[in-house]
C-alpha positions as CSV (number, residue, x, y, z in Angstrom):
1,M,33.9,-6.7,-11.3
2,R,35.5,-3.7,-9.4
3,T,33.7,-2.4,-6.4
4,K,33.7,1.2,-5.4
5,K,33.8,1.6,-1.7
6,G,32.2,4.4,0.2
7,L,29.9,5.6,-2.5
8,S,27.1,7.6,-0.9
9,W,23.8,9.2,-2.0
10,E,22.5,12.0,0.1
11,L,18.8,12.7,0.2
12,N,18.4,16.5,0.7
13,E,15.3,18.4,1.5
14,V,13.3,19.3,-1.6
15,S,10.2,21.4,-1.1
16,A,8.6,21.8,-4.5
17,G,9.4,22.2,-8.2
18,K,9.0,21.0,-11.7
19,F,10.6,18.5,-13.8
20,A,9.9,18.2,-17.5
21,G,6.6,20.1,-17.0
22,C,5.4,17.9,-14.1
23,T,5.0,19.3,-10.6
24,Y,6.5,17.3,-7.7
25,R,6.8,17.8,-4.0
26,F,9.0,16.0,-1.4
27,I,9.7,16.7,2.2
28,V,12.8,14.5,3.0
29,K,14.9,14.9,6.1
30,S,18.6,15.1,5.3
31,T,20.1,11.7,5.8
32,M,23.0,9.6,4.2
33,V,22.7,6.2,2.7
34,R,26.1,4.6,2.4
35,M,26.7,1.4,0.6
36,A,29.5,-0.4,-1.4
37,V,28.2,-1.0,-4.9
38,S,29.5,-2.6,-8.0
39,E,30.0,-0.7,-11.2
40,R,26.5,-1.5,-12.1
41,G,25.2,-0.1,-8.8
42,P,25.6,3.7,-9.6
43,W,24.2,3.2,-13.0
44,M,21.2,1.5,-11.5
45,A,20.8,4.2,-8.9
46,R,20.9,6.9,-11.6
47,R,18.5,5.0,-13.7
48,I,15.8,4.8,-11.0
49,G,16.3,8.5,-10.1
50,L,18.5,8.2,-7.0
51,T,21.2,10.8,-7.8
52,N,24.0,12.3,-5.7
53,N,21.8,15.1,-4.5
54,C,18.2,14.1,-4.3
55,F,15.5,11.8,-5.6
56,V,14.7,13.0,-9.1
57,P,11.0,12.3,-10.3
58,R,10.8,10.7,-13.8
59,Q,7.1,10.6,-14.1
60,S,7.0,12.9,-17.1
61,C,9.8,11.0,-18.9
62,N,7.4,8.3,-20.0
63,E,4.1,9.9,-20.2
64,P,2.5,13.1,-21.6
65,A,1.5,16.0,-19.3
66,P,-1.8,15.2,-17.5
67,K,-4.9,16.5,-19.3
68,Q,-7.5,18.7,-17.5
69,G,-11.3,19.0,-17.6
70,R,-12.5,15.9,-19.5
71,F,-14.4,14.7,-16.4
72,R,-16.3,16.4,-13.7
73,V,-15.0,14.7,-10.5
74,E,-15.4,15.4,-6.9
75,C,-12.6,14.3,-4.6
76,V,-13.8,11.3,-2.4
77,A,-11.5,12.6,0.5
78,C,-11.7,16.4,0.7
79,L,-14.6,17.1,-1.8
80,G,-12.4,19.4,-3.9
81,N,-13.2,19.6,-7.5
82,T,-9.9,20.9,-8.9
83,G,-7.3,18.4,-10.2
84,R,-5.8,16.8,-13.2
85,E,-6.2,13.6,-15.2
86,H,-3.8,10.7,-16.0
87,N,-4.2,7.9,-18.4
88,L,-3.2,4.7,-16.4
89,R,-2.9,1.3,-17.8
90,E,-3.9,-2.2,-16.6
91,M,-0.5,-4.0,-16.1
92,M,-0.9,-7.0,-13.9
93,F,-2.4,-9.1,-16.7
94,G,-0.7,-7.3,-19.5
95,T,-3.9,-6.0,-21.3
96,H,-2.5,-2.4,-21.3
97,K,-6.1,-1.0,-21.5
98,E,-6.2,2.5,-20.4
99,F,-8.2,4.1,-17.6
100,V,-8.6,7.8,-16.7
101,Y,-7.7,8.7,-13.1
102,W,-8.2,12.0,-11.4
103,E,-5.7,13.5,-9.0
104,C,-7.0,16.1,-6.5
105,S,-4.9,19.2,-6.4
106,G,-6.0,19.8,-2.8
107,C,-5.1,16.6,-1.0
108,G,-3.4,14.5,-3.8
109,C,-5.9,11.7,-3.7
110,L,-6.0,9.6,-6.9
111,Q,-9.4,8.1,-8.0
112,I,-10.6,6.5,-11.1
113,A,-12.9,8.8,-13.1
114,T,-15.3,6.1,-14.3
115,I,-15.6,2.7,-12.6
116,P,-15.9,-0.1,-15.2
117,E,-19.4,-1.6,-15.4
118,H,-18.2,-5.2,-15.0
119,M,-15.4,-5.0,-12.3
120,G,-15.6,-8.9,-11.8
121,E,-13.8,-9.3,-15.2
122,Y,-10.7,-7.7,-13.7
123,Y,-10.5,-10.3,-10.9
124,P,-10.2,-13.6,-12.8
125,P,-9.9,-17.0,-11.0
126,G,-6.1,-16.7,-11.0
127,Y,-6.1,-13.4,-9.1
128,Y,-3.4,-13.8,-6.4
129,S,-5.5,-13.1,-3.3
130,F,-8.0,-15.8,-4.1
131,S,-5.6,-18.6,-3.2
132,M,-6.4,-20.5,0.0
133,Q,-3.3,-22.5,0.3
134,S,-0.7,-21.6,2.8
135,P,2.6,-23.4,3.7
136,A,2.3,-25.3,7.0
137,W,5.4,-23.6,8.3
138,K,3.9,-20.2,8.1
139,K,1.6,-20.9,11.1
140,W,4.6,-21.7,13.2
141,Y,6.4,-18.8,11.7
142,Y,3.7,-16.3,12.7
143,R,3.1,-17.9,16.1
144,A,6.9,-17.2,16.9
145,H,6.3,-13.6,15.8
146,F,3.4,-13.2,18.2
147,A,5.1,-14.9,21.0
148,A,8.4,-12.9,20.7
149,P,8.0,-10.1,18.3
150,R,11.1,-8.2,19.3
151,L,13.4,-11.3,19.1
152,M,11.9,-12.3,15.8
153,K,12.2,-8.8,14.4
154,V,16.0,-9.2,14.9
155,L,16.2,-12.7,13.6
156,R,14.0,-12.2,10.6
157,R,11.6,-9.5,9.7
158,S,7.9,-10.6,9.6
159,S,5.7,-9.9,6.6
160,P,3.8,-6.5,6.8
161,D,0.4,-8.1,7.2
162,I,1.2,-10.0,10.3
163,A,3.5,-7.2,11.7
164,S,0.6,-4.8,11.5
165,V,-1.7,-7.2,13.3
166,I,0.9,-7.5,16.1
167,A,1.2,-3.7,16.3
168,A,-2.6,-3.6,16.8
169,R,-2.2,-5.6,20.0
170,P,-5.4,-7.7,19.8
171,K,-6.3,-9.3,23.2
172,P,-6.3,-13.2,23.3
173,G,-9.3,-14.6,21.6
174,A,-10.2,-11.2,20.0
175,R,-13.0,-11.1,17.4
176,I,-11.2,-10.1,14.2
177,L,-12.8,-9.4,10.9
178,D,-10.7,-9.4,7.7
179,V,-12.5,-7.3,5.0
180,G,-11.5,-8.3,1.4
181,C,-9.8,-11.4,2.8
182,G,-9.5,-13.2,-0.6
183,G,-9.1,-16.9,0.0
184,G,-8.7,-16.4,3.8
185,K,-5.1,-17.3,4.3
186,L,-4.6,-14.7,7.1
187,V,-7.9,-15.7,8.6
188,N,-6.9,-19.3,8.9
189,I,-3.5,-18.3,10.5
190,L,-5.1,-16.1,13.0
191,R,-7.6,-18.8,14.0
192,S,-4.8,-21.2,14.5
193,L,-3.2,-18.5,17.0
194,G,-6.5,-18.6,19.0
195,F,-8.2,-15.6,17.6
196,D,-11.9,-15.6,16.6
197,A,-11.1,-14.5,13.1
198,H,-13.6,-14.3,10.1
199,G,-13.3,-13.0,6.7
200,I,-15.5,-11.5,4.0
201,D,-14.8,-10.8,0.3
202,P,-17.5,-10.1,-2.4
203,F,-15.4,-11.7,-5.2
204,I,-14.5,-15.1,-3.8
205,E,-15.9,-18.2,-5.6
206,A,-15.9,-20.8,-2.7
207,E,-17.2,-19.9,0.8
208,T,-15.9,-21.7,4.0
209,A,-17.1,-21.8,7.6
210,Y,-15.2,-18.6,8.3
211,V,-14.9,-16.8,5.0
212,R,-18.1,-15.5,3.4
213,R,-19.0,-13.8,0.2
214,A,-20.2,-10.6,1.6
215,S,-19.5,-6.8,2.2
216,I,-18.9,-4.9,5.4
217,E,-22.6,-3.8,5.4
218,D,-23.7,-7.5,5.7
219,V,-22.0,-8.3,9.0
220,Q,-23.0,-7.9,12.6
221,G,-21.2,-5.6,14.9
222,G,-19.1,-6.0,18.1
223,W,-15.7,-6.6,16.5
224,D,-12.4,-5.9,18.4
225,L,-10.4,-5.5,15.2
226,I,-11.6,-4.8,11.7
227,M,-8.7,-5.1,9.1
228,F,-8.3,-4.0,5.4
229,H,-5.1,-5.5,4.2
230,H,-4.8,-3.8,0.7
231,S,-8.5,-4.1,0.1
232,L,-9.9,-0.7,0.8
233,E,-8.4,0.7,-2.4
234,H,-10.6,-1.7,-4.3
235,M,-13.8,0.0,-2.9
236,P,-15.2,3.3,-4.2
237,N,-16.8,5.3,-1.2
238,H,-14.2,5.2,1.6
239,I,-16.0,7.6,3.9
240,K,-19.1,5.5,3.7
241,V,-17.1,2.2,4.2
242,L,-15.2,3.6,7.3
243,G,-18.4,5.0,8.6
244,C,-19.9,1.6,8.5
245,V,-16.8,0.2,10.1
246,R,-17.2,2.6,13.0
247,S,-20.7,1.3,13.6
248,K,-19.4,-2.3,13.6
249,L,-16.6,-1.9,16.1
250,G,-17.1,-3.0,19.7
251,V,-16.2,-0.9,22.7
252,G,-12.4,-0.1,22.5
253,G,-12.3,-1.7,19.0
254,M,-9.8,-0.7,16.3
255,C,-9.6,-0.6,12.6
256,L,-6.4,-1.5,10.8
257,V,-6.1,-0.2,7.2
258,R,-3.1,-1.1,5.1
259,I,-3.1,0.6,1.6
260,P,-0.8,1.9,-1.0
261,V,-0.1,5.6,-0.6
262,A,0.9,8.0,-3.4
263,T,4.2,9.4,-2.2
264,W,7.7,9.2,-3.7
265,A,7.1,6.1,-5.8
266,W,4.0,7.8,-7.6
267,R,6.0,11.0,-8.3
268,H,9.0,9.1,-9.5
269,Y,7.5,6.3,-11.6
270,G,4.3,7.9,-12.7
271,R,2.1,5.5,-14.7
272,D,4.7,2.7,-14.2
273,W,4.2,2.7,-10.4
274,A,3.2,-0.9,-9.7
275,Q,0.7,-0.1,-6.9
276,L,-1.5,1.9,-9.2
277,D,-3.0,-1.4,-10.4
278,A,-5.6,0.1,-12.6
279,P,-8.5,-0.4,-12.7
280,R,-8.7,-2.6,-9.6
281,H,-7.4,0.2,-7.3
282,L,-10.3,2.6,-7.4
283,V,-8.9,5.1,-4.9
284,I,-5.3,5.7,-3.9
285,H,-4.7,8.0,-1.0
286,T,-2.0,10.2,0.2
287,P,-1.4,10.2,4.0
288,R,-3.2,13.5,4.2
289,S,-6.2,12.5,2.1
290,F,-6.7,9.3,4.1
291,Q,-6.6,11.2,7.4
292,L,-9.2,13.5,6.0
293,T,-11.3,10.4,5.0
294,A,-11.0,8.8,8.4
295,N,-12.0,12.0,10.3
296,A,-15.0,12.5,8.0
297,A,-16.2,8.9,8.9
298,G,-15.9,9.6,12.7
299,L,-12.6,7.8,13.2
300,E,-9.2,9.3,14.2
301,L,-5.7,8.3,13.4
302,A,-3.9,6.7,16.4
303,R,-0.7,5.6,14.6
304,T,0.8,5.1,11.3
305,I,3.5,2.7,10.2
306,F,5.0,2.9,6.7
307,D,5.7,-0.7,5.6
308,S,6.8,-0.5,1.9
309,Y,9.4,-2.9,0.7
310,E,11.6,-3.5,-2.3
311,F,8.5,-4.4,-4.4
312,Q,8.0,-0.7,-5.3
313,F,11.3,-0.6,-7.1
314,W,11.6,-4.0,-8.9
315,A,7.9,-4.2,-9.9
316,S,7.8,-0.6,-11.2
317,E,11.1,-1.0,-13.0
318,G,9.8,-4.2,-14.5
319,Y,6.7,-2.4,-15.8
320,R,9.0,0.3,-17.2
321,R,10.8,-2.4,-19.1
322,G,7.6,-4.1,-20.3
323,L,7.9,-7.1,-18.0
324,R,5.3,-8.6,-15.7
325,G,5.0,-11.4,-13.2
326,R,8.1,-12.8,-11.6
327,K,10.2,-11.7,-14.7
328,R,10.2,-8.3,-13.1
329,M,12.0,-9.4,-10.0
330,E,14.2,-11.9,-11.8
331,S,15.7,-9.3,-14.0
332,F,17.6,-7.9,-10.9
333,S,20.5,-9.5,-9.1
334,R,20.3,-10.4,-5.5
335,K,22.6,-7.5,-4.6
336,E,20.4,-5.0,-6.4
337,L,17.3,-6.4,-4.6
338,Q,19.1,-5.9,-1.3
339,E,19.9,-2.3,-2.3
340,F,16.2,-1.9,-3.2
341,R,15.2,-3.0,0.3
342,A,17.6,-0.7,2.0
343,Q,16.2,2.2,-0.1
344,A,12.6,1.1,0.8
345,D,13.6,1.0,4.5
346,N,14.9,4.6,4.2
347,L,11.8,5.8,2.6
348,N,9.8,4.2,5.4
349,R,11.8,6.1,8.0
350,Q,11.1,9.4,6.1
351,Q,7.4,8.4,5.9
352,L,7.6,8.3,2.0
353,G,7.2,4.6,1.5
354,D,4.5,3.6,-1.0
355,S,2.4,1.6,1.5
356,A,1.3,2.3,5.1
357,A,-0.6,0.8,7.8
358,F,-3.1,3.2,9.5
359,F,-4.5,2.4,13.0
360,L,-7.9,4.0,13.5
361,V,-10.1,4.3,16.6
362,V,-13.4,5.9,17.3
363,Q,-13.0,9.6,17.8
364,N,-12.1,10.6,21.4
365,S,-10.8,7.1,22.2
366,K,-7.3,7.3,20.8
367,M,-4.8,4.7,21.8
368,S,-1.2,5.4,22.8
369,N,1.2,6.3,20.0
370,E,4.0,4.4,21.6
371,D,5.9,1.9,19.5
372,S,5.4,-1.8,20.3
């Protein structure tokens, strides 16, 4: 297979516009991504919307224009009442059942219009976060990242969950609460590292000494670090939840929230964006809507790290092809996955990745914004 050297795609600044009747908005600093790709590479880049001039949204190619006015919805972030509706599908388990989501025209926040009555049905026993098993080597792997984060970052990047905990800089023996912890994998790893870590999750079947079936309202206060690792989007009232978090933090405490964010991937993939995860994700923020939410809860944003990875490409492309599970990733070559990772890193640098870690403190006690 012949290789074309020096092919480049330039991401230029695009402010606003319309594509096939669908509004999009990007603010992308001019940069250049250069890579050598096979003959399939340019075709793949065009297919996912990465052209010679800019990222082209393809949301409207696969779905009708959003409808307006079927539901009266108030934005959970900015309290606005003007927006548009989208019919989004359950994709993880392949039911393809549709749910109406509402997108606020003021802050861009996405929220489900009507929460299903029996949400537990959408968290079957095989749901990925309920697993409690973790390979023995992971404890040593994470210990090395805590001991020498800069060195390990060069040798091998850490997973976003542990990288965000390191960035939060918890003191030795800190009291850490993982909200929506699933089976408690991260809790067990943090305890093995000497932290007083506990977890809560309302949907788990089996409790342990350090993982309880409970919600944030049920726990006592005094925590040094309260974390939401892709769990806040499964909750309906974020201002109320974060307000409760504020009351549970100890002096100098911090809240770490990792969530999907509706940026480039949402505008590009539309209803095929893998992180929509209807109906389990009740609220999906934009960076702006989340900051409004945090401020309304008495918290302020100290730092943001965009931590998306190649999942946003191969998983969304897989859904677009009608695939699910590992078949989505296996449909791409190793080289293509590497290209996806490079593209994800570039989006993160431009603050357009599809997930981010937000570090929150009680208002008037902001931490330093310096990178660790």
